[in-house]
SELUM-940084 format. One line per 3 residues: number of its first residue (from 1); their letters; for each residue y, x negated, z negated of N, C-alpha, C. Coordinates in steps of 0.05 Angstrom, whole numbers, plus 5000, padded with zeros to 4 digits. Layout:
# residues N
NUM = A = Y,X,Z,Y,X,Z,Y,X,Z  ...
# end
This chain:
# residues 428
1 = MNQ = 4976,4983,5000,5000,5000,5000,5025,4982,5000  5044,4988,5018,5068,4971,5020,5089,4982,5001  5113,4969,5002,5135,4976,4984,5146,5004,4988
4 = HGQ = 5141,5015,5012,5151,5042,5018,5131,5063,5012  5109,5056,5000,5089,5076,4993,5070,5083,5015  5070,5068,5036,5052,5074,5059,5025,5060,5055
7 = QLH = 5004,5076,5061,4977,5066,5058,4968,5053,5084  4960,5027,5084,4952,5013,5107,4921,5010,5107  4909,5011,5131,4880,5007,5133,4874,4998,5161
10 = FVG = 4850,4986,5164,4841,4977,5190,4824,5000,5202  4829,5005,5228,4815,5026,5242,4786,5018,5246  4768,5037,5242,4740,5033,5247,4724,5022,5224
13 = LVW = 4737,5017,5200,4721,5007,5178,4705,5030,5165  4715,5054,5167,4700,5077,5156,4685,5090,5178  4658,5088,5177,4641,5098,5198,4628,5124,5188
16 = RQR = 4630,5144,5204,4617,5169,5197,4596,5175,5218  4573,5184,5208,4550,5190,5226,4556,5216,5241  4556,5213,5268,4561,5237,5285,4534,5250,5292
19 = RAD = 4534,5275,5293,4509,5290,5299,4506,5293,5329  4481,5300,5337,4475,5302,5365,4491,5324,5379  4497,5346,5363,4510,5369,5376,4540,5363,5382
22 = SLP = 4550,5339,5374,4578,5332,5380,4580,5319,5408  4557,5314,5421,4558,5302,5447,4568,5323,5468  4582,5313,5489,4592,5332,5509,4570,5347,5523
25 = DLK = 4575,5372,5530,4555,5388,5544,4554,5380,5574  4531,5381,5585,4527,5376,5614,4523,5402,5629  4528,5402,5654,4524,5425,5671,4494,5431,5672
28 = PLK = 4486,5457,5673,4458,5463,5674,4445,5453,5700  4420,5444,5698,4406,5433,5720,4390,5455,5734  4391,5455,5761,4376,5475,5776,4346,5470,5773
31 = HRP = 4331,5491,5774,4302,5489,5770,4288,5473,5792  4272,5454,5784,4256,5438,5803,4228,5436,5792  4208,5435,5809,4180,5434,5799,4172,5407,5789
34 = YPV = 4175,5403,5763,4167,5378,5749,4147,5385,5728  4127,5368,5725,4122,5343,5740,4111,5348,5768  4115,5329,5785,4106,5332,5813,4076,5331,5814
37 = AHE = 4065,5344,5834,4036,5347,5836,4023,5322,5850  4039,5308,5866,4027,5285,5881,4028,5260,5864  4015,5239,5873,4015,5214,5860,4017,5191,5880
40 = QLT = 4035,5173,5876,4039,5150,5893,4021,5127,5883  4001,5120,5898,3983,5098,5890,3996,5071,5894  3988,5052,5877,3999,5025,5879,3978,5006,5890
43 = LMH = 3988,4986,5905,3969,4967,5917,3957,4949,5896  3974,4940,5877,3964,4923,5856,3981,4928,5831  3969,4921,5808,3983,4925,5782,3999,4900,5775
46 = VPR = 4025,4903,5772,4042,4881,5765,4054,4887,5737  4049,4870,5718,4060,4874,5691,4090,4876,5692  4101,4895,5677,4130,4899,5677,4143,4886,5653
49 = DLS = 4166,4875,5656,4182,4864,5634,4208,4880,5633  4210,4897,5613,4233,4915,5611,4256,4903,5594  4254,4878,5586,4276,4866,5570,4300,4863,5588
52 = GFS = 4322,4875,5581,4346,4873,5597,4345,4888,5623  4326,4907,5624,4322,4922,5649,4346,4941,5654  4355,4942,5679,4377,4960,5686,4374,4967,5715
55 = AEP = 4370,4993,5720,4366,5003,5747,4371,5033,5747  4378,5044,5771,4382,5072,5773,4356,5087,5777  4353,5111,5766,4328,5126,5770,4324,5133,5799
58 = LDP = 4299,5132,5808,4292,5139,5835,4295,5169,5841  4293,5185,5820,4297,5214,5823,4318,5223,5802  4343,5225,5810,4364,5231,5791,4361,5258,5778
61 = HFA = 4349,5277,5793,4345,5304,5781,4324,5303,5758  4303,5286,5761,4284,5284,5740,4296,5269,5716  4312,5249,5721,4326,5235,5700,4345,5254,5685
64 = RLL = 4358,5272,5699,4375,5292,5687,4359,5311,5669  4335,5318,5679,4318,5336,5664,4310,5323,5637  4303,5297,5638,4295,5282,5614,4319,5281,5595
67 = DDA = 4342,5276,5606,4366,5274,5589,4372,5300,5575  4370,5322,5590,4375,5348,5578,4354,5355,5556  4329,5347,5562,4308,5352,5542,4313,5336,5517
70 = ARE = 4323,5311,5519,4328,5295,5496,4351,5306,5480  4372,5315,5493,4395,5326,5479,4388,5352,5465  4372,5369,5478,4364,5394,5465,4346,5388,5441
73 = HAR = 4327,5370,5444,4309,5363,5422,4325,5351,5399  4345,5334,5405,4361,5322,5384,4378,5343,5370  4388,5362,5385,4405,5383,5372,4388,5400,5353
76 = RHG = 4364,5407,5362,4347,5425,5346,4337,5411,5321  4333,5384,5322,4322,5370,5299,4343,5355,5283  4368,5358,5290,4389,5346,5274,4390,5316,5275
79 = WSK = 4385,5304,5299,4386,5276,5301,4414,5265,5299  4417,5240,5291,4442,5226,5291,4449,5217,5319  4474,5210,5323,4483,5201,5349,4468,5176,5358
82 = TRT = 4464,5157,5340,4450,5132,5347,4422,5138,5357  4407,5154,5342,4380,5161,5350,4379,5175,5377  4398,5192,5381,4399,5207,5406,4405,5189,5430
85 = VTT = 4426,5172,5427,4434,5155,5449,4412,5135,5456  4399,5123,5437,4378,5103,5444,4354,5117,5457  4348,5142,5448,4326,5157,5461,4333,5163,5490
88 = RQG = 4358,5172,5495,4366,5178,5522,4365,5153,5540  4373,5131,5529,4373,5106,5544,4344,5098,5551  4326,5100,5531,4298,5094,5536,4286,5112,5558
91 = LRI = 4292,5138,5557,4282,5156,5577,4293,5150,5605  4317,5141,5606,4329,5134,5632,4315,5109,5644  4309,5090,5627,4294,5067,5636,4266,5075,5646
94 = LAS = 4253,5092,5631,4226,5101,5640,4227,5116,5666  4248,5132,5670,4250,5146,5696,4256,5127,5719  4266,5102,5713,4272,5083,5734,4249,5066,5742
97 = IQD = 4227,5065,5727,4205,5048,5733,4180,5063,5743  4183,5089,5748,4160,5106,5756,4151,5098,5784  4125,5095,5787,4113,5091,5813,4114,5117,5829
100 = TPG = 4111,5140,5815,4114,5166,5827,4137,5180,5814  4161,5180,5826,4184,5193,5813,4179,5222,5808  4185,5230,5783,4181,5258,5776,4154,5265,5764
103 = ALI = 4137,5245,5762,4110,5250,5751,4110,5248,5720  4087,5254,5708,4085,5251,5679,4090,5221,5672  4103,5217,5649,4108,5190,5640,4085,5181,5621
106 = KAS = 4074,5158,5626,4051,5149,5611,4061,5137,5584  4045,5143,5563,4051,5132,5537,4050,5101,5537  4033,5090,5554,4031,5061,5556,4056,5049,5567
109 = DVE = 4071,5064,5584,4097,5054,5593,4118,5054,5571  4116,5075,5554,4135,5076,5531,4131,5051,5513  4106,5042,5511,4101,5019,5494,4113,4993,5505
112 = LLN = 4120,4994,5531,4132,4970,5542,4161,4966,5534  4174,4987,5524,4202,4985,5515,4204,4966,5492  4227,4952,5491,4232,4933,5470,4233,4947,5443
115 = AAA = 4215,4939,5426,4214,4953,5399,4238,4947,5383  4252,4925,5388,4276,4918,5372,4300,4935,5381  4300,4945,5405,4322,4961,5415,4317,4991,5415
118 = FNR = 4291,4999,5417,4285,5027,5419,4264,5035,5398  4268,5058,5387,4248,5070,5370,4231,5087,5389  4206,5079,5392,4189,5092,5412,4180,5120,5404
121 = QPI = 4177,5125,5378,4167,5151,5370,4184,5175,5378  4211,5174,5375,4227,5196,5385,4225,5201,5415  4221,5179,5430,4217,5182,5459,4191,5197,5465
124 = LDV = 4170,5190,5451,4145,5203,5454,4147,5233,5446  4162,5238,5424,4165,5266,5415,4179,5283,5436  4200,5272,5448,4215,5287,5469,4197,5293,5493
127 = LKA = 4183,5272,5502,4165,5276,5525,4143,5296,5519  4132,5295,5495,4110,5314,5488,4121,5342,5487  4144,5346,5474,4156,5372,5472,4163,5384,5499
130 = AGL = 4171,5366,5518,4178,5376,5545,4154,5378,5564  4130,5371,5554,4106,5373,5571,4106,5352,5593  4118,5329,5588,4120,5308,5609,4107,5282,5600
133 = LQD = 4089,5283,5580,4076,5259,5570,4047,5259,5578  4039,5236,5589,4010,5230,5594,4001,5209,5575  3987,5218,5554,3979,5199,5533,3954,5184,5542
136 = DRL = 3958,5161,5553,3936,5144,5563,3928,5122,5543  3938,5123,5519,3932,5102,5500,3904,5106,5488  3891,5083,5483,3865,5084,5470,3869,5091,5440
139 = PSI = 3852,5107,5429,3854,5112,5400,3852,5086,5384  3867,5085,5363,3868,5060,5347,3841,5052,5337  3823,5071,5333,3797,5065,5322,3780,5050,5343
142 = VAW = 3786,5054,5369,3771,5039,5390,3778,5010,5388  3804,5004,5386,3812,4976,5383,3801,4963,5357  3800,4980,5336,3789,4970,5310,3760,4963,5313
145 = FGR = 3745,4980,5327,3716,4974,5332,3713,4949,5349  3730,4945,5368,3729,4921,5384,3732,4896,5368  3750,4897,5348,3753,4874,5331,3728,4869,5313
148 = KAT = 3716,4891,5304,3692,4888,5288,3668,4876,5304  3668,4882,5330,3645,4872,5346,3651,4845,5358  3674,4834,5353,3680,4807,5364,3661,4786,5353
151 = GLP = 3651,4769,5370,3633,4748,5362,3603,4755,5364  3597,4780,5370,3569,4787,5373,3559,4781,5401  3533,4777,5405,3522,4774,5432,3529,4798,5450
154 = EAM = 3532,4794,5475,3540,4816,5493,3522,4840,5492  3496,4836,5492,3477,4858,5492,3479,4873,5466  3481,4859,5443,3482,4872,5417,3508,4888,5415
157 = AAE = 3530,4877,5424,3556,4891,5423,3555,4916,5440  3542,4915,5463,3540,4939,5480,3524,4961,5467  3502,4953,5453,3486,4973,5439,3501,4986,5416
160 = LEI = 3516,4969,5401,3533,4980,5380,3554,4999,5391  3565,4993,5414,3586,5010,5426,3574,5037,5434  3550,5038,5443,3537,5064,5449,3535,5081,5424
163 = WFN = 3527,5069,5403,3525,5083,5377,3553,5092,5368  3573,5075,5371,3600,5082,5363,3611,5105,5379  3606,5105,5405,3616,5127,5422,3602,5154,5416
166 = VML = 3577,5153,5408,3563,5178,5401,3576,5189,5375  3582,5172,5356,3595,5181,5331,3623,5191,5337  3637,5178,5356,3665,5185,5361,3667,5211,5377
169 = HGS = 3650,5214,5397,3653,5237,5416,3631,5258,5413  3611,5252,5397,3588,5270,5396,3570,5267,5420  3548,5282,5420,3529,5280,5442,3515,5307,5446
172 = TKE = 3511,5314,5472,3495,5337,5479,3466,5330,5485  3460,5304,5486,3433,5295,5490,3418,5294,5463  3392,5293,5465,3376,5290,5440,3378,5261,5430
175 = PRA = 3382,5258,5404,3388,5279,5385,3417,5288,5386  3421,5315,5389,3448,5325,5391,3464,5318,5366  3489,5313,5370,3505,5305,5347,3534,5313,5351
178 = KAK = 3546,5322,5329,3575,5328,5330,3591,5302,5325  3615,5302,5334,3632,5279,5329,3637,5276,5299  3636,5252,5290,3640,5247,5261,3669,5243,5255
181 = ALA = 3676,5248,5230,3703,5242,5220,3709,5212,5223  3734,5206,5227,3741,5177,5231,3734,5161,5206  3738,5173,5182,3731,5158,5158,3701,5152,5157
184 = TIK = 3684,5171,5166,3656,5167,5166,3648,5145,5186  3661,5145,5209,3655,5125,5230,3662,5097,5219  3685,5095,5207,3693,5068,5196,3675,5059,5174
187 = ARV = 3667,5078,5157,3649,5070,5135,3622,5060,5146  3611,5073,5166,3585,5065,5177,3587,5039,5192  3609,5035,5208,3612,5010,5222,3616,4987,5203
190 = RSA = 3632,4991,5182,3635,4970,5162,3609,4962,5149  3591,4982,5145,3566,4976,5132,3546,4963,5150  3547,4970,5176,3528,4958,5195,3537,4932,5206
193 = APA = 3563,4926,5207,3573,4902,5220,3562,4876,5207  3562,4874,5180,3551,4849,5168,3522,4844,5175  3506,4866,5177,3478,4862,5185,3476,4851,5213
196 = AMF = 3493,4862,5232,3492,4853,5259,3501,4824,5261  3521,4816,5246,3530,4788,5245,3508,4770,5234  3494,4780,5214,3472,4764,5203,3450,4759,5223
199 = WAA = 3443,4780,5238,3422,4777,5258,3431,4759,5281  3456,4761,5289,3467,4744,5310,3467,4715,5301  3473,4710,5276,3473,4682,5266,3445,4671,5266
202 = NGR = 3425,4688,5264,3397,4679,5263,3385,4679,5291  3401,4681,5312,3392,4678,5339,3384,4703,5354  3388,4726,5342,3381,4751,5356,3403,4758,5376
205 = ESL = 3394,4764,5400,3413,4771,5422,3416,4801,5426  3396,4817,5418,3396,4845,5422,3383,4859,5399  3390,4884,5395,3378,4900,5373,3349,4907,5379
208 = REI = 3340,4903,5404,3312,4907,5410,3294,4887,5395  3305,4865,5388,3289,4844,5375,3287,4848,5345  3301,4868,5334,3301,4871,5305,3276,4884,5295
211 = TRE = 3264,4872,5274,3239,4882,5262,3245,4893,5234  3224,4903,5221,3228,4913,5194,3235,4891,5175  3223,4867,5180,3230,4844,5163,3259,4836,5166
214 = DID = 3270,4839,5190,3299,4833,5194,3316,4853,5179  3307,4878,5178,3322,4899,5163,3322,4892,5134  3299,4885,5123,3297,4878,5094,3314,4854,5087
217 = EAL = 3316,4835,5105,3332,4811,5099,3362,4817,5100  3370,4836,5117,3399,4842,5120,3409,4861,5099  3391,4877,5087,3400,4896,5067,3408,4883,5041
220 = PDQ = 3430,4892,5029,3437,4882,5002,3415,4888,4982  3414,4874,4960,3392,4877,4941,3392,4904,4928  3415,4915,4919,3415,4940,4904,3443,4952,4905
223 = GSE = 3445,4975,4893,3471,4988,4889,3479,5005,4914  3504,5013,4913,3515,5030,4934,3516,5016,4961  3521,4990,4961,3522,4975,4986,3495,4977,5001
226 = RAL = 3473,4975,4986,3447,4977,4999,3443,5005,5010  3451,5026,4995,3447,5053,5005,3464,5058,5030  3490,5050,5029,3508,5054,5052,3499,5039,5077
229 = TGT = 3490,5014,5073,3480,4999,5095,3455,5011,5107  3438,5021,5090,3414,5034,5100,3420,5059,5116  3439,5075,5106,3447,5099,5121,3458,5092,5149
232 = ALR = 3475,5071,5150,3487,5063,5175,3466,5053,5194  3448,5037,5185,3427,5026,5203,3408,5047,5212  3401,5066,5195,3384,5088,5204,3398,5104,5226
235 = SLF = 3424,5110,5223,3438,5124,5244,3439,5108,5270  3443,5082,5268,3444,5065,5291,3418,5065,5307  3396,5060,5293,3371,5057,5307,3359,5084,5316
238 = RIL = 3367,5105,5302,3358,5132,5311,3370,5139,5338  3396,5133,5341,3409,5139,5367,3398,5120,5389  3395,5095,5383,3385,5076,5403,3357,5083,5411
241 = KAR = 3340,5092,5392,3312,5099,5399,3312,5124,5416  3330,5144,5411,3331,5168,5427,3341,5161,5455  3358,5141,5458,3367,5132,5485,3348,5113,5499
244 = RLV = 3326,5107,5485,3305,5088,5496,3316,5060,5500  3334,5052,5482,3346,5026,5483,3332,5006,5464  3316,5017,5446,3298,5000,5429,3270,5012,5430
247 = FTN = 3251,4995,5426,3223,5004,5428,3214,5020,5403  3222,5011,5380,3214,5024,5355,3239,5026,5337  3237,5043,5317,3258,5045,5298,3250,5029,5273
250 = PTT = 3261,5005,5269,3252,4988,5247,3260,4998,5219  3278,5019,5218,3286,5029,5192,3267,5050,5181  3247,5057,5197,3228,5078,5188,3214,5069,5162
253 = HTK = 3212,5087,5142,3199,5082,5117,3213,5061,5100  3237,5053,5107,3253,5034,5090,3269,5050,5070  3264,5045,5045,3278,5060,5023,3302,5044,5014
256 = TGR = 3325,5057,5014,3350,5044,5006,3364,5058,4983  3353,5081,4974,3365,5095,4951,3390,5110,4959  3404,5120,4939,3429,5135,4943,3453,5120,4932
259 = PES = 3476,5125,4943,3500,5112,4932,3505,5121,4903  3515,5103,4888,3522,5109,4860,3546,5127,4859  3544,5149,4845,3567,5167,4842,3587,5156,4823
262 = RIP = 3613,5159,4830,3634,5149,4813,3640,5169,4791  3642,5160,4767,3646,5177,4744,3676,5182,4741  3685,5208,4741,3714,5213,4737,3722,5206,4709
265 = LPI = 3745,5193,4706,3755,5184,4681,3783,5193,4676  3791,5198,4651,3819,5205,4646,3838,5182,4652  3863,5189,4658,3882,5168,4666,3900,5162,4642
268 = NEG = 3915,5140,4645,3936,5133,4625,3958,5153,4626  3966,5164,4604,3986,5185,4603,4014,5175,4609  4019,5149,4607,4045,5138,4610,4057,5144,4638
271 = PMR = 4043,5135,4659,4054,5141,4686,4056,5171,4692  4038,5187,4681,4039,5216,4686,4063,5228,4673  4069,5220,4648,4093,5231,4634,4118,5222,4648
274 = AAL = 4118,5197,4658,4142,5187,4673,4147,5202,4698  4125,5210,4712,4128,5225,4737,4138,5254,4731  4127,5266,4710,4136,5293,4703,4165,5294,4694
277 = GSD = 4175,5273,4682,4203,5273,4673,4221,5258,4691  4213,5252,4715,4229,5236,4733,4254,5251,4743  4275,5235,4750,4299,5247,4762,4295,5252,4792
280 = NPA = 4274,5241,4803,4268,5245,4832,4254,5272,4835  4267,5292,4848,4254,5319,4850,4228,5318,4865  4226,5301,4885,4200,5299,4900,4178,5290,4882
283 = RTA = 4183,5269,4865,4163,5259,4847,4155,5279,4827  4174,5293,4815,4167,5314,4796,4151,5337,4808  4159,5345,4832,4144,5367,4845,4116,5359,4851
286 = LAT = 4112,5334,4861,4084,5325,4866,4068,5323,4840  4081,5313,4819,4066,5309,4794,4058,5336,4782  4075,5356,4784,4068,5383,4773,4047,5397,4790
289 = LIG = 4050,5395,4816,4030,5408,4834,4002,5397,4829  4000,5371,4828,3974,5358,4825,3965,5359,4796  3984,5354,4777,3977,5353,4749,3970,5380,4737
292 = FHA = 3981,5402,4747,3975,5428,4737,3953,5442,4753  3954,5439,4779,3935,5454,4796,3915,5437,4811  3916,5411,4807,3896,5392,4818,3893,5395,4848
295 = LRN = 3915,5397,4863,3914,5398,4892,3905,5371,4902  3890,5371,4924,3882,5347,4937,3906,5335,4952  3905,5309,4957,3926,5296,4972,3931,5309,4999
298 = EEV = 3910,5314,5013,3913,5326,5040,3924,5355,5038  3917,5369,5016,3928,5396,5013,3958,5395,5007  3967,5377,4992,3996,5374,4986,4011,5367,5011
301 = RAL = 4000,5349,5027,4014,5340,5051,4015,5363,5072  3994,5379,5073,3993,5401,5093,4008,5426,5085  4016,5428,5059,4030,5452,5050,4055,5458,5067
304 = QLT = 4058,5483,5076,4082,5490,5090,4099,5508,5073  4124,5512,5081,4143,5528,5066,4133,5556,5062  4120,5567,5083,4111,5595,5081,4087,5598,5063
307 = AVR = 4074,5576,5054,4051,5578,5037,4059,5582,5008  4084,5578,5002,4094,5581,4974,4111,5606,4973  4100,5628,4963,4115,5653,4962,4103,5671,4941
310 = DGK = 4119,5689,4931,4110,5710,4912,4098,5697,4887  4108,5673,4879,4098,5660,4855,4070,5649,4859  4060,5646,4883,4033,5636,4888,4034,5614,4910
313 = IHL = 4014,5597,4909,4010,5578,4930,3986,5587,4946  3990,5592,4972,3969,5603,4989,3956,5580,5004  3932,5573,4996,3916,5553,5010,3895,5566,5028
316 = PDR = 3884,5552,5047,3865,5565,5065,3841,5577,5051  3832,5566,5028,3808,5576,5015,3813,5590,4988  3838,5590,4979,3843,5604,4954,3874,5607,4950
319 = RIT = 3880,5624,4930,3908,5628,4923,3912,5620,4894  3933,5606,4888,3938,5595,4862,3964,5607,4851  3963,5618,4827,3987,5628,4813,4001,5604,4800
322 = MAP = 4025,5600,4808,4040,5576,4799,4047,5577,4769  4043,5555,4755,4052,5553,4728,4082,5552,4727  4094,5560,4705,4124,5559,4704,4136,5532,4710
325 = AVR = 4123,5511,4700,4134,5484,4705,4133,5477,4735  4112,5486,4749,4109,5481,4777,4130,5496,4793  4135,5522,4785,4155,5538,4798,4183,5525,4795
328 = ESL = 4188,5515,4771,4214,5503,4766,4218,5477,4782  4198,5461,4783,4200,5435,4797,4202,5440,4827  4188,5460,4838,4189,5465,4866,4216,5477,4874
331 = TAW = 4228,5493,4856,4255,5503,4862,4275,5481,4863  4273,5461,4845,4291,5438,4845,4287,5422,4871  4262,5418,4879,4256,5403,4903,4267,5417,4928
334 = LDY = 4264,5443,4930,4273,5458,4953,4304,5457,4955  4317,5459,4932,4346,5456,4932,4355,5429,4942  4341,5408,4933,4347,5381,4942,4341,5378,4972
337 = RTA = 4318,5389,4981,4310,5387,5009,4330,5400,5027  4340,5424,5019,4359,5438,5035,4386,5423,5037  4394,5412,5015,4420,5397,5015,4417,5371,5030
340 = KWP = 4394,5358,5028,4391,5332,5041,4387,5334,5071  4371,5353,5080,4364,5357,5108,4369,5386,5116  4393,5395,5118,4399,5423,5124,4390,5432,5152
343 = ETL = 4388,5413,5170,4383,5420,5198,4354,5414,5206  4337,5406,5188,4310,5399,5196,4294,5423,5204  4276,5419,5224,4258,5441,5233,4229,5436,5222
346 = NPH = 4226,5416,5206,4199,5410,5196,4190,5432,5178  4167,5445,5184,4157,5468,5168,4143,5461,5143  4138,5435,5137,4123,5427,5114,4140,5428,5089
349 = LFI = 4127,5432,5067,4141,5434,5041,4153,5407,5034  4137,5386,5037,4147,5359,5030,4154,5344,5056  4178,5333,5057,4186,5317,5080,4200,5292,5069
352 = SKQ = 4202,5272,5087,4214,5247,5080,4236,5240,5100  4248,5217,5097,4268,5209,5116,4257,5207,5144  4232,5198,5146,4220,5194,5172,4210,5221,5184
355 = SAV = 4199,5238,5168,4188,5263,5179,4208,5285,5181  4232,5282,5169,4252,5303,5170,4262,5308,5198  4262,5288,5215,4271,5291,5243,4248,5297,5262
358 = RTT = 4224,5303,5250,4201,5310,5266,4189,5335,5254  4165,5342,5262,4151,5366,5250,4124,5358,5239  4121,5332,5233,4095,5322,5223,4095,5322,5192
361 = QVS = 4071,5317,5181,4067,5315,5152,4078,5288,5143  4083,5286,5117,4089,5261,5105,4063,5244,5104  4065,5219,5102,4042,5201,5103,4029,5200,5075
364 = NVW = 4004,5191,5076,3990,5186,5051,4004,5165,5033  4015,5145,5047,4029,5124,5032,4053,5135,5018  4068,5153,5031,4092,5165,5019,4084,5180,4993
367 = VIE = 4062,5195,4994,4054,5210,4970,4048,5191,4947  4033,5170,4953,4025,5151,4931,4049,5137,4920  4067,5127,4938,4090,5112,4928,4110,5130,4914
370 = TLG = 4113,5155,4923,4132,5173,4910,4121,5181,4883  4095,5187,4881,4083,5196,4856,4081,5173,4836  4078,5149,4846,4076,5126,4828,4048,5122,4816
373 = MSP = 4028,5136,4827,4000,5133,4818,3982,5145,4839  3956,5142,4835,3937,5154,4853,3936,5184,4850  3942,5200,4871,3940,5229,4868,3911,5238,4862
376 = QAL = 3891,5224,4872,3864,5231,4866,3857,5227,4837  3867,5205,4824,3863,5201,4796,3876,5222,4779  3900,5231,4787,3913,5252,4772,3898,5279,4775
379 = RED = 3888,5284,4799,3872,5309,4803,3847,5308,4786  3833,5286,4786,3808,5284,4770,3814,5287,4740  3836,5276,4731,3844,5279,4703,3848,5308,4696
382 = RIL = 3860,5323,4713,3865,5352,4708,3839,5368,4707  3821,5362,4726,3795,5376,4727,3778,5369,4703  3779,5343,4696,3763,5334,4673,3772,5348,4647
385 = YEA = 3799,5351,4644,3809,5365,4621,3800,5394,4620  3799,5407,4643,3790,5435,4644,3761,5437,4637  3745,5417,4647,3716,5418,4641,3711,5413,4612
388 = QTT = 3725,5395,4599,3722,5390,4571,3731,5414,4554  3750,5429,4564,3761,5452,4548,3744,5477,4551  3734,5482,4575,3721,5508,4580,3691,5506,4583
391 = NDI = 3681,5483,4594,3652,5480,4600,3642,5503,4618  3659,5512,4637,3653,5535,4654,3653,5525,4683  3629,5523,4695,3627,5512,4722,3639,5531,4742
394 = RRL = 3636,5557,4738,3648,5577,4756,3678,5575,4756  3690,5570,4733,3719,5568,4731,3729,5543,4746  3714,5521,4744,3722,5497,4759,3721,5502,4789
397 = CDL = 3701,5516,4798,3699,5521,4827,3722,5539,4837  3728,5560,4821,3749,5579,4829,3777,5566,4828  3782,5551,4807,3809,5540,4803,3816,5518,4822
400 = FGL = 3796,5500,4827,3802,5476,4841,3788,5473,4868  3775,5493,4877,3762,5492,4903,3739,5473,4905  3724,5470,4883,3701,5452,4882,3676,5466,4890
403 = SVK = 3657,5451,4901,3630,5461,4904,3615,5459,4877  3592,5472,4875,3577,5471,4849,3569,5442,4843  3561,5428,4864,3552,5400,4860,3576,5383,4851
406 = GAE = 3599,5388,4863,3623,5373,4856,3632,5379,4828  3630,5404,4819,3638,5411,4792,3619,5399,4771  3594,5396,4779,3574,5385,4760,3582,5357,4751
409 = RYL = 3595,5341,4768,3603,5314,4761,3620,5314,4736  3638,5333,4734,3657,5334,4712,3643,5345,4687  3624,5363,4690,3610,5374,4667,3591,5353,4656
412 = YQR = 3578,5338,4673,3560,5316,4664,3576,5295,4650  3600,5289,4660,3617,5269,4647,3625,5279,4619  3629,5305,4616,3636,5317,4590,3612,5313,4571
415 = HDS = 3588,5319,4580,3565,5316,4562,3560,5287,4555  3563,5269,4575,3559,5241,4570,3579,5231,4549  3604,5241,4551,3624,5232,4531,3617,5242,4503
418 = HRL = 3607,5266,4501,3599,5277,4475,3575,5261,4464  3556,5254,4481,3533,5238,4471,3542,5210,4462  3561,5198,4477,3571,5172,4469,3586,5174,4442
421 = AER = 3601,5195,4438,3616,5199,4413,3596,5203,4390  3574,5218,4395,3555,5223,4373,3541,5197,4366  3535,5180,4387,3521,5155,4381,3539,5137,4364
424 = RQG = 3565,5137,4371,3584,5120,4356,3586,5129,4327  3587,5156,4323,3588,5166,4296,3563,5160,4281  3539,5162,4294,3514,5156,4281,3512,5127,4273
427 = GT = 3523,5109,4291,3522,5081,4285,3540,5073,4262  3561,5088,4257,3579,5081,4235,3569,5093,4209
# end
């Protein structure tokens, strides 16, 4: 401030985030049939380098269509100006490198954009929403399996790949099989891979050479590892035998036992009390939902706004009457959510900075980091408390969506705890 009372400042020091709807409107584009039905074949594949790329789109009308789609998507999702401008620039570059102007844009081409200059996910979201995306990327689990099979003999790796593809896609041939969950596939490959490496190190080139003695040598001595490895190897050789890729199934009559069941244990109350009394409304809401009603991690992430109504939480398999503390914490979270992201279109109850501009769920990592503890451990603690209080297996099934076998784990843990306490008292 100078001697005359005038306030001086430098222009541009105060930056305000502009929203996408502040961008100038463009004239409406006349209807054209996109994507085009034809395809321009290429003589050879030449790797593209898009660093510093600058060229005009071969089809200006298609580029205009992509630009309008990006602006509309940004307006509906409340994107910032920076996010919108970089997405539009990326789409313009993609429209300039098409072999067939006006065709679907491949996801592999989006991956060519400089990650330091462009956020690829918003570009993929715009293309998918506009129906102009051709997702030609390999699933991440395929690349993961390739790394696991690295170093194996060619024939053995090919046989493992056949097994992997049957688990991933299912099979209509005998033995018919449905596609497995990704977690199941990873668990089986992790269990079978050390055995395959062991056989390869001993000079085996193909799984056709594996005998029952080889199976016994590769199996762990005991415990869950032995059971899981046995399950994986039985699945592997059963499929290869049905495809006539091995002469016999060497796992026949091999006993490996069952995996050891993990005993649910109570958690330390310190982190739980800190979460329940946190100033972070998201953390408090997660802690009350899981701590009072023992929701699973995937159930919390999948909850939508419409599932919380009339004082109840509506899950696909049951309805839960909310405890007063849960209702209070969810009200505080919804107030914070509305104030923080007033323009979001995400239908899920819990959103983050990353998911607020999309319509996807929050990640598993976000739930764990926000809660400050394992959500599964908190869920098990709540169920264990109910089992110790009521000793009613039907109540456990109805309240927490457990099967009878799943509920028995908590009741057996209760009985084991009582026996341990009686032994301690008798010893003293």
